[in-house]
MIGUZA-423132 format. One line per field, with one value per residue (C-alpha): residue number from 1; residue in three letters; x, y, z. Coordinates in Angstrom, 2 decimals. Each point is the difference from the previous one (the first is absolute). Layout:
REM residues N
seq = (NUM;...)
type = (ALA;...)
px = (X;...)
py = (Y;...)
pz = (Z;...)
***
This chain:
REM residues 282
seq = (1;2;3;4;5;6;7;8;9;10;11;12;13;14;15;16;17;18;19;20;21;22;23;24;25;26;27;28;29;30;31;32;33;34;35;36;37;38;39;40;41;42;43;44;45;46;47;48;49;50;51;52;53;54;55;56;57;58;59;60;61;62;63;64;65;66;67;68;69;70;71;72;73;74;75;76;77;78;79;80;81;82;83;84;85;86;87;88;89;90;91;92;93;94;95;96;97;98;99;100;101;102;103;104;105;106;107;108;109;110;111;112;113;114;115;116;117;118;119;120;121;122;123;124;125;126;127;128;129;130;131;132;133;134;135;136;137;138;139;140;141;142;143;144;145;146;147;148;149;150;151;152;153;154;155;156;157;158;159;160;161;162;163;164;165;166;167;168;169;170;171;172;173;174;175;176;177;178;179;180;181;182;183;184;185;186;187;188;189;190;191;192;193;194;195;196;197;198;199;200;201;202;203;204;205;206;207;208;209;210;211;212;213;214;215;216;217;218;219;220;221;222;223;224;225;226;227;228;229;230;231;232;233;234;235;236;237;238;239;240;241;242;243;244;245;246;247;248;249;250;251;252;253;254;255;256;257;258;259;260;261;262;263;264;265;266;267;268;269;270;271;272;273;274;275;276;277;278;279;280;281;282)
type = (MET;ASN;LEU;ALA;ILE;LEU;GLY;ALA;GLN;TRP;GLY;ASP;GLU;GLY;LYS;GLY;LYS;ILE;VAL;ASP;LEU;ILE;THR;PRO;GLY;PHE;SER;ILE;VAL;ALA;ARG;TYR;GLN;GLY;GLY;HIS;ASN;ALA;GLY;HIS;THR;VAL;TYR;VAL;ASN;GLY;ARG;LYS;PHE;VAL;LEU;ARG;LEU;ILE;PRO;SER;GLY;ILE;LEU;HIS;ALA;GLY;VAL;THR;CYS;VAL;ILE;GLY;ASN;GLY;VAL;VAL;VAL;ASP;PRO;VAL;ALA;LEU;PHE;ALA;GLU;ILE;ASP;GLU;LEU;THR;ALA;ALA;GLY;VAL;ASP;VAL;GLY;GLY;ARG;ILE;VAL;VAL;SER;ASP;LYS;ALA;HIS;VAL;ILE;LEU;PRO;TYR;HIS;ARG;ASP;LEU;ASP;LEU;LEU;SER;GLU;ALA;ARG;ARG;GLY;ASP;ARG;LYS;ILE;GLY;THR;THR;SER;ARG;GLY;ILE;GLY;PRO;ALA;TYR;GLU;ASP;LYS;ILE;ALA;ARG;ARG;GLY;ILE;ARG;VAL;GLY;ASP;LEU;VAL;ASP;PRO;ARG;GLY;LEU;GLU;ALA;ASN;VAL;ARG;ASP;ASN;VAL;THR;ALA;ARG;ASN;ARG;LEU;VAL;GLN;ASP;THR;THR;MET;ASP;TRP;ARG;PRO;VAL;LEU;ASP;GLN;LEU;LEU;LYS;HIS;ALA;ASP;ARG;ILE;ARG;PRO;MET;ILE;ARG;ASP;VAL;SER;VAL;MET;LEU;ALA;ASP;ALA;THR;LYS;ALA;GLY;LYS;ALA;ILE;MET;PHE;GLU;GLY;ALA;GLN;GLY;THR;LEU;LEU;ASP;ILE;ASP;HIS;GLY;THR;TYR;PRO;TYR;VAL;THR;SER;SER;ASN;ALA;SER;ILE;GLY;GLY;VAL;CYS;THR;GLY;LEU;GLY;ILE;PRO;PRO;LYS;ALA;ILE;GLY;ARG;VAL;LEU;GLY;VAL;ALA;LYS;ALA;TYR;ALA;THR;ARG;VAL;GLY;GLU;GLY;PRO;PHE;PRO;THR;GLU;GLN;ASP;ASN;PRO;THR;GLY)
px = (-30.76;0.71;-2.35;0.33;-3.14;0.18;-2.31;-0.26;-1.41;0.31;-0.71;-3.38;-0.51;-0.99;3.35;-0.72;-3.16;1.85;2.84;-2.48;-1.87;2.99;2.15;-1.06;2.29;3.09;2.13;1.45;-1.33;2.77;-0.46;2.82;-0.54;-1.93;-1.06;-3.20;-1.21;-1.45;-3.53;-1.01;-3.62;-1.27;-3.40;-0.09;-3.36;-1.47;2.78;2.19;3.79;2.23;3.63;2.52;3.35;-0.55;-0.55;-3.61;0.88;0.00;-3.71;0.80;1.28;3.44;1.13;3.21;-0.11;3.22;0.78;2.99;2.95;-1.72;-2.75;0.30;-1.36;-1.68;0.22;-3.00;-2.13;1.29;-0.83;-3.38;-0.86;1.16;-2.09;-3.08;0.35;0.54;-3.08;-1.98;1.04;2.74;2.99;3.12;2.45;3.22;-1.48;1.42;3.57;1.67;3.21;2.96;0.73;-3.42;0.22;-1.89;-2.45;0.59;-2.07;2.11;-0.69;-3.65;1.06;2.21;-2.79;-2.39;2.69;0.82;-3.64;-0.45;3.03;-1.32;-3.10;-2.11;2.37;-0.58;0.17;-2.95;1.86;-1.55;2.41;0.98;3.73;0.44;1.88;2.43;0.80;0.96;1.97;2.04;0.55;1.39;2.06;1.54;-1.03;-3.06;-0.62;-0.77;-2.00;3.21;1.45;-2.64;1.82;3.24;-0.73;3.37;0.01;-3.70;0.51;2.57;-2.18;-3.13;1.85;1.54;-3.25;-2.13;2.61;-0.24;-3.80;0.14;2.07;-2.72;-3.11;0.83;-3.32;0.25;2.84;-0.08;1.91;1.82;-0.16;-3.74;0.38;2.82;-1.95;-2.98;2.17;1.62;-3.46;-0.94;3.23;-1.11;-3.21;1.30;3.18;-1.63;-1.32;3.32;1.56;2.26;-2.90;2.02;1.56;-3.36;-1.69;2.91;-0.30;-3.76;0.43;2.49;-2.52;-2.63;-2.26;-2.23;0.47;-2.30;1.51;-2.49;0.40;-1.49;-1.19;0.16;2.30;-0.99;1.19;3.48;2.75;1.80;-2.72;-3.09;-1.46;2.97;0.13;-3.49;1.10;0.77;3.54;0.69;0.01;-3.59;0.63;1.36;3.65;-0.73;-0.54;3.66;1.53;-2.59;0.49;3.49;-1.08;1.10;-2.35;-0.23;-1.76;-3.05;-1.97;-2.95;-1.26;-3.64;-0.95;-3.21;-2.16;-3.57;-2.52;0.11;3.10;0.22;2.84;0.66;2.04;1.37;1.36;-1.21;-3.18;-0.86;-3.25;-1.46;-3.62;-0.14;-3.78;-3.04;0.40;3.65)
py = (-53.14;1.43;-1.08;-0.05;0.24;-0.93;-0.99;-3.70;0.41;2.62;2.97;1.61;-2.45;2.70;0.45;3.65;-0.87;-2.61;2.41;2.66;-2.49;-1.12;3.16;0.98;-2.77;1.53;3.13;-0.06;-1.12;-0.37;-0.44;-1.97;-0.16;1.27;3.53;1.94;-2.79;-1.50;0.86;-0.74;1.02;0.58;1.24;1.93;1.16;-0.36;2.03;-1.54;0.36;-1.32;-0.28;-0.71;0.86;0.84;-3.05;-0.64;0.56;3.78;0.12;-0.77;2.86;-0.45;-2.72;0.67;-0.98;-0.97;-0.15;-2.30;-0.15;-2.71;2.43;2.30;3.45;2.49;3.26;1.46;-3.02;0.03;3.65;-0.32;-2.86;1.98;2.99;-2.18;-1.49;3.41;1.38;-2.95;0.89;-2.62;1.40;-1.27;2.49;-1.68;-3.46;-0.83;-1.22;-0.60;-1.99;1.95;-3.05;-0.17;0.73;2.88;-0.30;2.86;1.31;-1.83;-3.31;0.30;0.69;-3.10;-2.09;0.93;-0.61;-3.42;-1.10;1.29;-1.95;-3.24;0.08;-3.09;-1.08;3.08;-0.46;2.22;2.39;3.07;2.15;2.02;-0.45;-2.73;-2.49;2.50;1.42;-3.49;-0.47;3.11;-1.31;-3.31;1.74;2.15;3.27;0.68;3.07;-0.66;2.07;0.85;1.47;2.73;1.88;0.14;2.57;-0.27;-3.76;0.00;2.32;-2.30;-3.09;1.63;1.37;-3.39;-1.92;2.39;-0.13;-3.81;0.29;2.23;-2.60;-2.59;2.14;1.53;1.64;2.54;1.69;0.73;2.89;-1.08;3.42;0.02;-3.54;1.18;3.08;-2.13;-2.42;2.83;1.25;-3.52;-0.16;2.80;-1.78;-3.55;0.85;-0.22;-3.48;-1.54;-2.56;-3.04;-2.40;-3.12;1.78;1.43;-3.42;-1.61;2.65;-0.49;-3.74;0.51;2.33;-2.74;1.71;-2.24;0.36;-1.05;-0.55;0.83;-1.45;1.10;-2.06;-3.77;-3.00;-1.18;3.36;-0.31;0.82;-3.29;-2.37;1.24;-0.81;1.51;2.08;1.16;1.24;3.19;1.41;-0.76;-2.87;-0.15;-3.28;-0.23;0.43;3.58;0.97;-0.47;1.52;2.78;1.27;-1.13;-2.29;-3.55;-2.98;-0.44;3.38;-1.60;-1.68;-1.28;0.14;0.50;-0.79;1.62;-1.82;0.32;-2.71;0.56;0.96;3.07;1.38;3.48;0.38;-2.71;-3.48;-3.52;-0.42;-3.76;0.35;2.85;-0.46;1.14;-0.14;2.12;-0.90;1.04)
pz = (13.62;-3.46;-2.78;-3.79;-2.13;-3.67;-2.81;-0.73;-3.51;-2.78;2.23;0.76;2.86;2.49;1.79;0.75;1.90;2.07;0.76;1.08;2.17;2.07;-0.06;3.56;1.27;-1.64;0.34;-3.53;-3.38;-2.60;-3.76;-1.63;-3.79;-3.00;-0.76;-0.52;-2.28;3.18;1.08;3.57;0.54;3.53;1.19;3.28;1.34;-3.47;-1.62;-2.70;0.08;-2.80;1.11;-2.74;1.54;3.66;2.26;1.01;3.65;-0.60;0.86;3.65;2.15;1.50;-2.41;-1.94;-3.68;-1.74;-3.72;-0.37;-2.37;-2.05;-1.01;-3.02;0.86;-2.31;1.98;-1.84;0.93;3.59;0.60;-1.73;2.34;3.04;-1.09;-0.52;3.48;1.56;-1.76;1.36;3.54;0.45;1.91;-1.78;1.49;1.12;-0.56;-3.44;-0.39;-3.38;-0.42;-1.31;-2.19;-1.70;-3.72;-1.60;-2.90;-2.44;-2.96;-2.58;1.71;-1.01;-3.60;0.00;1.53;-2.80;-2.63;1.42;-0.06;-3.57;-1.20;1.50;-2.20;0.64;2.80;2.14;3.77;0.86;2.31;1.59;-2.10;3.07;-0.47;2.59;-2.20;-1.58;3.45;1.17;-3.25;0.79;3.53;-1.21;-2.70;2.79;-1.59;2.16;2.12;3.66;2.46;1.86;-3.20;-0.03;2.76;-2.05;-2.75;-1.73;-0.32;-0.83;-2.97;-1.58;0.50;-1.41;-3.02;-0.81;0.46;-2.05;-2.77;0.03;-0.08;-3.09;-1.86;0.62;-0.54;-3.36;-0.85;2.85;1.85;3.72;1.58;3.17;1.66;0.86;1.35;2.28;1.11;0.92;2.00;1.92;0.98;1.13;2.03;2.31;0.89;0.25;1.96;3.48;-0.84;-1.04;2.32;-0.05;0.34;0.84;2.99;1.03;-0.04;1.86;2.72;0.14;0.43;2.84;1.63;-0.12;-2.53;-2.12;-3.78;-2.81;-3.45;-2.76;-3.47;-3.31;-2.98;0.71;0.12;-3.49;-1.35;1.57;-2.51;0.77;1.18;-1.82;-3.42;-1.85;-2.16;0.96;3.39;1.87;0.26;3.65;2.50;1.23;1.85;3.54;-1.01;-1.00;3.63;0.93;-3.12;-0.24;3.55;0.96;2.82;0.92;-0.48;3.78;0.17;-1.64;2.76;-2.01;-3.58;-0.95;-3.58;-1.22;-2.56;-1.23;-0.74;-3.75;-1.99;-2.21;-2.04;-1.43;-3.17;-2.25;0.72;0.75;2.02;0.06;1.97;-2.03;-0.99;-3.59;-0.11;0.96;3.68;-0.02)
***
């Protein structure tokens, strides 16, 4: 039976540990939202692994790890994580799948993230400033660049040029040249090409074949863009609805839902925190 695991609080509940613990019962672990602003920490034989983009199931041999269309992908962060795992002796070859519909985080997204927080002043959100929000903004504005676009050099050039030009109008103290951005993306394309799949079709085929799938969430329900403590939230649907939209699967594909909570609540960043102990004990 397929299982969805999500945070029941503001994130940092220990979802990565739970995913790692029960992964042996699954063939596929699929991430459905967020970006490398997540941080799933797992200890294996005394060794610490911090997984930000790749599903926590990667530490188990033979398990396929999927990055869905609801995730925003920074290629630099993805490859750095792959290289770290490889150096640690984890075989990731042929085990990572990236949706062709996942949107790409680009260098100017980080610039826009910093600018947005600076403009908010005392009302800042407390983001990780890794470009997550602006990448989702471009997605909703229908000007984003998707992983599948990286294998179309001609169309990619036009998109990068237009988006960097728009960035330069907003960030007036510096000017970015679109050509190095394009060159870097074309280099990423060669490495990411073997990982690209239509994830919704892949998961449908896996379900028909009787393979068990775990859906791994990032952040927590109270940080959901729609149902969290808005506006102090993340930029994606971290609640259960994000599974379907972030992977292209029907609700009936979710057999059970496991919410992860911890005995005491913590919160990173800004926003309301009613149970905070603002005293020496806290």
